C-alpha positions as a LaTeX table, in Angstrom:
\begin{tabular}{lrrr}
\hline
Residue & $x$ (\AA) & $y$ (\AA) & $z$ (\AA) \\
\hline
Ile1 & 104.96 & 98.74 & 99.17 \\
Phe2 & 104.82 & 101.64 & 96.70 \\
Leu3 & 107.65 & 100.36 & 94.60 \\
Met4 & 105.60 & 97.06 & 94.27 \\
Ala5 & 102.65 & 98.94 & 93.54 \\
Leu6 & 104.54 & 100.64 & 90.79 \\
Gln7 & 105.57 & 97.21 & 89.29 \\
Arg8 & 102.06 & 95.91 & 89.22 \\
Ser9 & 100.72 & 99.07 & 87.79 \\
Lys10 & 102.69 & 99.17 & 84.71 \\
Tyr11 & 100.87 & 95.93 & 83.41 \\
Leu12 & 97.42 & 97.70 & 83.98 \\
Leu13 & 97.80 & 101.57 & 83.85 \\
Pro14 & 97.72 & 101.62 & 79.96 \\
His15 & 94.55 & 99.50 & 79.67 \\
Ile16 & 92.90 & 101.74 & 82.64 \\
Glu17 & 94.12 & 104.94 & 81.13 \\
Ser18 & 92.37 & 103.70 & 77.60 \\
Val19 & 89.09 & 102.93 & 79.23 \\
Phe20 & 89.05 & 106.24 & 81.03 \\
Lys21 & 89.97 & 108.26 & 77.79 \\
Gln22 & 87.22 & 106.32 & 75.95 \\
Gln23 & 84.93 & 107.36 & 78.85 \\
Gly24 & 85.91 & 110.96 & 78.81 \\
Leu25 & 87.37 & 110.75 & 82.15 \\
Pro26 & 90.61 & 112.40 & 83.50 \\
Val27 & 93.55 & 109.83 & 83.17 \\
Ala28 & 94.64 & 110.86 & 86.71 \\
Leu29 & 91.81 & 108.89 & 88.09 \\
Ala30 & 93.46 & 105.77 & 87.00 \\
Arg31 & 95.93 & 106.00 & 89.91 \\
Ile32 & 92.98 & 105.52 & 92.54 \\
Pro33 & 94.10 & 101.90 & 92.84 \\
Phe34 & 97.45 & 102.95 & 94.28 \\
Val35 & 95.56 & 104.22 & 97.21 \\
Glu36 & 92.63 & 101.44 & 97.15 \\
Ser37 & 94.82 & 98.31 & 96.82 \\
Ser38 & 98.36 & 99.09 & 95.71 \\
Phe39 & 97.46 & 97.57 & 92.24 \\
Asn40 & 97.07 & 94.15 & 94.09 \\
Ala41 & 94.25 & 92.15 & 92.23 \\
Gln42 & 94.33 & 89.89 & 95.22 \\
Ala43 & 93.71 & 92.56 & 97.88 \\
Leu44 & 90.96 & 91.84 & 100.32 \\
Ser45 & 89.74 & 94.33 & 102.97 \\
Lys46 & 88.30 & 93.53 & 106.38 \\
Ile47 & 84.86 & 94.36 & 105.13 \\
Gly48 & 85.32 & 92.02 & 102.13 \\
Ala49 & 86.20 & 94.69 & 99.36 \\
Val50 & 87.97 & 93.01 & 96.83 \\
Gly51 & 90.60 & 93.79 & 93.75 \\
Ile52 & 92.64 & 96.76 & 92.74 \\
Trp53 & 89.53 & 99.23 & 92.79 \\
Gln54 & 88.22 & 97.50 & 96.06 \\
Phe55 & 84.81 & 96.96 & 95.35 \\
Thr56 & 82.44 & 95.77 & 98.00 \\
Pro57 & 80.50 & 92.64 & 97.57 \\
Glu58 & 77.34 & 94.78 & 97.13 \\
Thr59 & 78.88 & 96.80 & 94.34 \\
Ala60 & 80.68 & 93.76 & 92.49 \\
Arg61 & 77.29 & 91.91 & 92.53 \\
Glu62 & 75.55 & 94.77 & 91.08 \\
Leu63 & 78.05 & 95.89 & 88.46 \\
Ile64 & 80.14 & 92.88 & 87.72 \\
His65 & 78.11 & 89.90 & 88.24 \\
Ala66 & 75.41 & 88.73 & 90.45 \\
Glu67 & 76.52 & 85.23 & 91.08 \\
Gln68 & 79.94 & 84.57 & 89.98 \\
Glu69 & 82.17 & 85.86 & 92.70 \\
His70 & 85.50 & 84.81 & 90.99 \\
Leu71 & 84.81 & 87.70 & 88.35 \\
Trp72 & 84.45 & 90.22 & 91.02 \\
Ser73 & 88.13 & 91.10 & 91.49 \\
Asp74 & 88.97 & 90.94 & 87.75 \\
Pro75 & 90.99 & 94.29 & 87.18 \\
Leu76 & 89.60 & 94.92 & 83.77 \\
Arg77 & 85.96 & 94.33 & 84.65 \\
Gln78 & 86.49 & 96.55 & 87.80 \\
Thr79 & 88.06 & 99.23 & 85.66 \\
Lys80 & 85.15 & 99.46 & 83.27 \\
Ser81 & 82.73 & 99.53 & 86.25 \\
Ala82 & 84.84 & 102.07 & 88.18 \\
Ala83 & 84.85 & 104.38 & 85.30 \\
Arg84 & 81.05 & 104.34 & 85.28 \\
Leu85 & 80.91 & 104.98 & 88.98 \\
Leu86 & 83.17 & 107.90 & 88.82 \\
Lys87 & 81.36 & 109.47 & 85.94 \\
Leu88 & 78.12 & 109.08 & 88.07 \\
Tyr89 & 79.69 & 110.40 & 91.06 \\
Arg90 & 81.13 & 113.48 & 89.37 \\
Ser91 & 77.75 & 114.10 & 87.63 \\
Val92 & 76.15 & 114.66 & 91.23 \\
Leu93 & 79.07 & 116.24 & 93.03 \\
Pro94 & 80.60 & 119.75 & 92.79 \\
Asp95 & 84.18 & 118.89 & 91.64 \\
Trp96 & 86.56 & 115.81 & 90.96 \\
Gly97 & 88.04 & 116.21 & 94.37 \\
Thr98 & 84.64 & 115.59 & 96.04 \\
Ala99 & 83.91 & 112.73 & 93.39 \\
Ile100 & 87.12 & 111.07 & 94.22 \\
Thr101 & 86.52 & 111.40 & 97.87 \\
Ser102 & 83.16 & 109.68 & 97.47 \\
Tyr103 & 84.81 & 106.63 & 95.97 \\
Asn104 & 86.17 & 105.92 & 99.48 \\
Ser105 & 83.63 & 107.48 & 101.57 \\
Gly106 & 80.37 & 106.64 & 99.68 \\
Val107 & 78.63 & 109.16 & 97.23 \\
Gly108 & 75.34 & 109.29 & 99.29 \\
Arg109 & 77.31 & 110.33 & 102.43 \\
Ile110 & 79.44 & 113.06 & 100.54 \\
Arg111 & 76.34 & 114.37 & 98.68 \\
Arg112 & 74.57 & 114.77 & 102.04 \\
Ile113 & 77.44 & 116.59 & 103.54 \\
Val114 & 77.85 & 118.87 & 100.56 \\
Glu115 & 74.36 & 119.98 & 100.55 \\
Lys116 & 74.16 & 120.21 & 104.30 \\
Tyr117 & 77.21 & 122.55 & 104.56 \\
Lys118 & 76.92 & 124.02 & 100.98 \\
Ile119 & 80.24 & 122.77 & 100.00 \\
Ser120 & 81.60 & 123.67 & 96.50 \\
Asn121 & 84.84 & 121.87 & 96.28 \\
Val122 & 86.98 & 119.23 & 98.13 \\
Ser123 & 88.70 & 121.79 & 100.36 \\
Gly124 & 85.57 & 122.59 & 102.03 \\
Leu125 & 84.86 & 119.11 & 102.63 \\
Val126 & 88.16 & 118.22 & 104.15 \\
Asp127 & 88.12 & 121.30 & 106.28 \\
Leu128 & 84.90 & 120.30 & 108.05 \\
Ser129 & 85.23 & 119.63 & 111.86 \\
His130 & 81.76 & 118.52 & 112.53 \\
Asn131 & 80.95 & 115.09 & 113.96 \\
Asp132 & 79.19 & 113.74 & 110.72 \\
Thr133 & 82.30 & 114.34 & 108.69 \\
Leu134 & 84.63 & 111.83 & 106.94 \\
Gly135 & 86.99 & 110.54 & 109.74 \\
Phe136 & 90.66 & 110.06 & 108.98 \\
Ala137 & 90.57 & 107.89 & 106.02 \\
Gly138 & 87.73 & 109.96 & 104.20 \\
Lys139 & 89.60 & 113.24 & 104.79 \\
Asn140 & 93.10 & 111.93 & 103.54 \\
Phe141 & 91.73 & 109.98 & 100.59 \\
Tyr142 & 92.05 & 112.71 & 98.20 \\
Ser143 & 95.44 & 113.79 & 99.44 \\
Glu144 & 96.84 & 110.19 & 99.13 \\
Phe145 & 95.45 & 110.27 & 95.64 \\
Leu146 & 97.11 & 113.27 & 94.77 \\
Ala147 & 100.54 & 112.16 & 96.44 \\
Ala148 & 100.08 & 108.78 & 94.44 \\
Asn149 & 99.88 & 110.78 & 91.09 \\
Phe150 & 102.80 & 112.78 & 91.86 \\
Val151 & 105.02 & 109.75 & 93.05 \\
Glu152 & 103.92 & 107.91 & 89.98 \\
Ala153 & 104.66 & 110.62 & 87.58 \\
Tyr154 & 108.10 & 111.25 & 89.15 \\
Lys155 & 109.18 & 107.62 & 89.86 \\
Glu156 & 112.40 & 107.85 & 87.88 \\
Asn157 & 113.66 & 110.76 & 89.82 \\
Leu158 & 112.32 & 109.45 & 93.17 \\
Phe159 & 113.37 & 105.79 & 93.11 \\
Gly160 & 115.77 & 105.61 & 89.97 \\
Gln161 & 118.09 & 102.42 & 90.24 \\
Leu162 & 115.91 & 101.00 & 92.87 \\
Leu163 & 113.18 & 100.77 & 90.50 \\
His164 & 115.14 & 99.39 & 87.73 \\
Ser165 & 116.59 & 96.62 & 90.13 \\
Met166 & 113.21 & 95.57 & 91.38 \\
Glu167 & 111.92 & 95.35 & 87.67 \\
Ser168 & 114.36 & 92.53 & 87.12 \\
Ser169 & 113.31 & 90.54 & 90.12 \\
Phe170 & 109.86 & 91.35 & 90.45 \\
Asp171 & 107.47 & 88.45 & 90.89 \\
Arg172 & 104.10 & 89.20 & 89.61 \\
Lys173 & 102.61 & 86.69 & 92.04 \\
Thr174 & 103.07 & 88.95 & 95.12 \\
Thr175 & 101.32 & 88.32 & 98.36 \\
Arg176 & 98.33 & 89.98 & 99.69 \\
Leu177 & 98.82 & 93.16 & 101.37 \\
Asn178 & 97.45 & 93.85 & 104.82 \\
Ser179 & 96.43 & 97.40 & 104.46 \\
Ser180 & 95.32 & 99.52 & 101.37 \\
His181 & 95.83 & 102.88 & 102.85 \\
Gly182 & 98.49 & 104.56 & 104.95 \\
Tyr183 & 101.63 & 104.12 & 102.82 \\
Ile184 & 101.48 & 107.79 & 101.54 \\
Ser185 & 101.14 & 110.22 & 104.41 \\
Tyr186 & 101.72 & 113.51 & 102.76 \\
Ala187 & 99.68 & 115.58 & 100.53 \\
Val188 & 100.41 & 117.08 & 97.14 \\
Phe189 & 98.14 & 120.18 & 96.41 \\
Phe190 & 99.20 & 121.52 & 92.99 \\
Leu191 & 98.30 & 118.68 & 90.91 \\
Lys192 & 95.85 & 119.43 & 88.11 \\
Ile193 & 93.62 & 116.82 & 86.82 \\
Lys194 & 92.91 & 117.12 & 83.24 \\
\hline
\end{tabular}
């Protein structure tokens, strides 16, 4: 699945990075779609979230277009809206780790937890063991994001010839994925976001 995501991402990452640079955001954030959707523009979650950034209908309606649902999963429109969201999330949360986690778990929820437990960074958030915390997906989202950045950065070393052989046979009309999470099960802790 990740190799297919790498193939799809090569057409979109340059644009996403450009938008994020223009917005003054870390370009590493452009890898969130690896975790959200494997860069599948046709991805559809069980709760109705769509596109590479997995916008819920409510978010898509508010940020992209109130009535034209066919625009909701447009990768370029979603990217511009995701940049605005991430900038907002970072302005109300203590660090990028908590802001990234809020992309998956909701900024209101993360903000309440941060305030209640006086959390100053993502480590404090992930280490919580209380009942009102994030659950498996929320606790692992940031780790999956870091791992996606690592794997994408070292794709040549990790996949080598396999990656090149896929490039020659890659069909851009790939099928819808059943799951947007779970393909990366390890964490990389030393990636700096700049």
